[in-house]
N, C-alpha and C positions, 0 to 999 in steps of 0.2 A: 570595432564596436559591434559585437554580436555576429561577426562574419569571420571567424578565425581561419577558415580555409582560403578565403579570398585574401586576407591579410598575409597569410603564409606565402601564397604564390606571388604576391606583389613584392614581399620582402626578399624572396629567393631570386626574383628577377633583378631587383636592385643590387643584391649582393654579388651577382655575377656580371653586372653591367660594367664594362671597362671605363666608362665615363664618370662613374661615381668615385669621389675622392676617398682617401684612406679612412678618415675619421667617420664619415657617413657610412662607408662600407662596413667598418667594424661594428657600428651600431645596428646596421641591418643584419649582420651575421649573428649578433647576440639575440636579436628579435627572432630570427629563424630558429635558433636553438631553443628559445623559450616556447615558441609555437609548435615545434615539430616533435612533440612528445607522442608516443604511441597512444591510441591507434591511428592518429592522424598521419604520422610518418614513422616508419620503422627503421629506415636507413639513416644513419648518423652522417651529417655532412663532413666532408674531408677537413674542414677548417675548425672542427669542434675542439680539438686539443689546443689550438692556437688561441681561440676565443676564451676558453675556460682557464687559461694559465693565470697564476697569481702574479701581479705586478707589484713590486715593492714600492710603497708610498713613502715619500720623504717630506717631512715638514721642516721648513726653515723659519726660525723665529728671529725677528730683528726688533730693535728698539726704534720706534718711529719718532721722528722729530716733529712732524706735523700730522694732524688728523683732520684736516679740513676737507670738506666735500668739494670735489671739482678741482682740487689742487694736486699736482704731482706728488706722489708719496716720496718722502725723503727719510732715510734711515741712518742711524749710526752704524757704520760698517764694523766688521770684526777687527779692523785695524784702527778704529777710532775716528776715521774720516767720514764725512757725510757722503752718502751715495744713494742711488736709486735701487729699485728692487732687483733689476738685472745684475748690477754690480754686486749686490749682496749675495745673490745666488752664486755668482762666479767666485766670490771670496769663500763661501761655504764649501764649495767643492775643492777649491785650492787648499784649504785648511784640512780637508778630510784625508788627504794623502793620496797616493796613487799618481801623482804628477799631473793633475788636472790643470789645464790652462784653457782660456777661452777669451772671446771678445763678444761684445754686444754691438751689433751693427744694423739691425732691422733689415737684413738681407742685402745691404749695399755691396758687400764683398761679392756675393753671387751675381748681382746685377752687373757689376763691373767686369767680372770674368766673362759673363754672357755677352756683354757689349763688345769686349775685345775679341772674343772668338767669332762673333757673328757680324763684325763691323762691315765686311765686304758684302754680306747678304743684306743688311739693313740699309746700306747706302749704295746699293747697286743702281745702275743707270736704267731704271724702269720708268716708263711714261706714267704720269698722273699719280705717282706715289705722294709727292708733295703737291697739295692742291692749291696752296696759296703761298705767297712770298713770306708771310708771317709765321708759317708753320715751321717749327724747328726740328721736328722729327717725323718719320714716316707714320702712316696710319697702320 
């Protein structure tokens, strides 16, 4: 807001911060490109081509069964069955060709794999990890 040089340096710092997540980092990189026009900056950042690329947008249309506010959206799937938005997207990509298959699990598959691989670490015999007898997992 009226201080573009300060905004640019802050955005550049955030774009190179290893603790910033991918979505926020991408937004910061876009801001750096927008603010770093000459004469403010003459050097083009290394990620300029990555940020400027065109990403194909896909719109999936479904027939909703309900349109109630606060209720889970239910659609008629491409196979005629009732389904949620995630299953509708999976059906769309399966019908598109190319051998698409998928599952909607809200990350439970990755959490299970992580738990199995890290079982010995999570439940190693370290003092005061379980702080009460009612605690079912480590902190």
